[in-house]
N, C-alpha and C positions, 0 to 999 in steps of 0.2 A: 505493500500498499503507500501511497503518495507520502510524506512527514508533512505536514502541514506547514510549517518551516520551511519547505523547501519548494513551495508553492509560489510563480510570480505574481508581483505584483497585478498585473493584469489580466480579468479575466478571461480575457479571449486568448490568449498565450494559455492559461490553465486549461480551459476547453481543448488548445489543439494539443496541448500535452495529452493528453487523455486519448481522445479520436483523430489527431493531427495525420495517421497514415493512413493511405485511400485502402487498406487491404482492412485496417477497422473500422471504417465507416460501414464499408461492405458488410463487413462479421453482421454489423449491424444492423444493418437493411432488413438480412436474411432474418434475422434471430426474433426482428418484432414482431411477425405473424407467427412467434411459438417453438419450442424447444427444438433443435434438433440433433443430429447425431453427427460426430467428425467428419462421413462420408457425403455424409450432404451436404456440410458446408463446401464440401473442397470440391463439388460440382459445381455449385452451386458459384464460387470464387470464385471465376474464372480468371486463369494464369494464377494464379498462387499454387505457392510450389505447399506440399507438407509441412515441410521445414517450418517456412515463415508463418505457416498457416497456426504451428502449433504455436510457435512463439507468439504471436501477439493473441492469440487465444489465457495464453498461461499472465500475459500483461494486461488483458483484459481483468482475468479472475483476482488478479491481485491487488488491481485497483478497484477492485466492488462492480465494475460495470455486469458481472456475467458469473452465474456459477457453474461447477463440471459436475457433474454427479458418473459416476463408475458404476458399474453393475458386474458380482462377480459369476460375469458367466467365461465360459471356452468361446470363442475369442471376445475378449473384453467387450462390453458394449459401454460405450461412454458416452453422453449428453452434455449439452449446453443450453442457458436458459438464460437470459435478460433478469437483471435485478429492476426490484426499483427503480435504482439508479439509472440503470442501463436505459429503462423505460421511459427514463425521464427526458433522454435525446430525442426521441418519437417526433417533436415542434423542429428538430434542427435537421431532422435528416426530412420533414414532410416541408421545411422551405428549402433545402437544397436538390429536391424533386420539383415545386413549383418551379422556385428558379432555372433550373436545366432543361425543362417542359417549354418554359418561355422566349430563354434563348433559342432553344431549335428553331421554334418557329419565327423567332428573329431572325432569325438565320437565311429559313428558306424564303425569303423575303426576298436575297440580297440575292438568289441561286436563281431565280426566275427570270 
């Protein structure tokens, strides 16, 4: 977990510390709809390597954005779920989606 004393003075910078990586934003996007297994996340986050996905999931768990549940099965089953803190990022992701849609629409006007 991030130490409160280590947090930057700027709240935008604090947010970027938690989700400033494109992979973390995409992981959040996919977990907003509910719990996912590692393999589901690997398939849905196009282009991410297993090592990078594992590293990002561990970091997000450490920072309280998601929980990891391991089931004692063979092979082991692991599920990831957003915490309340993770779900609190939903308005940020919704705003990013809205902006991205509007941007795509605006550049279509210039392509014609």
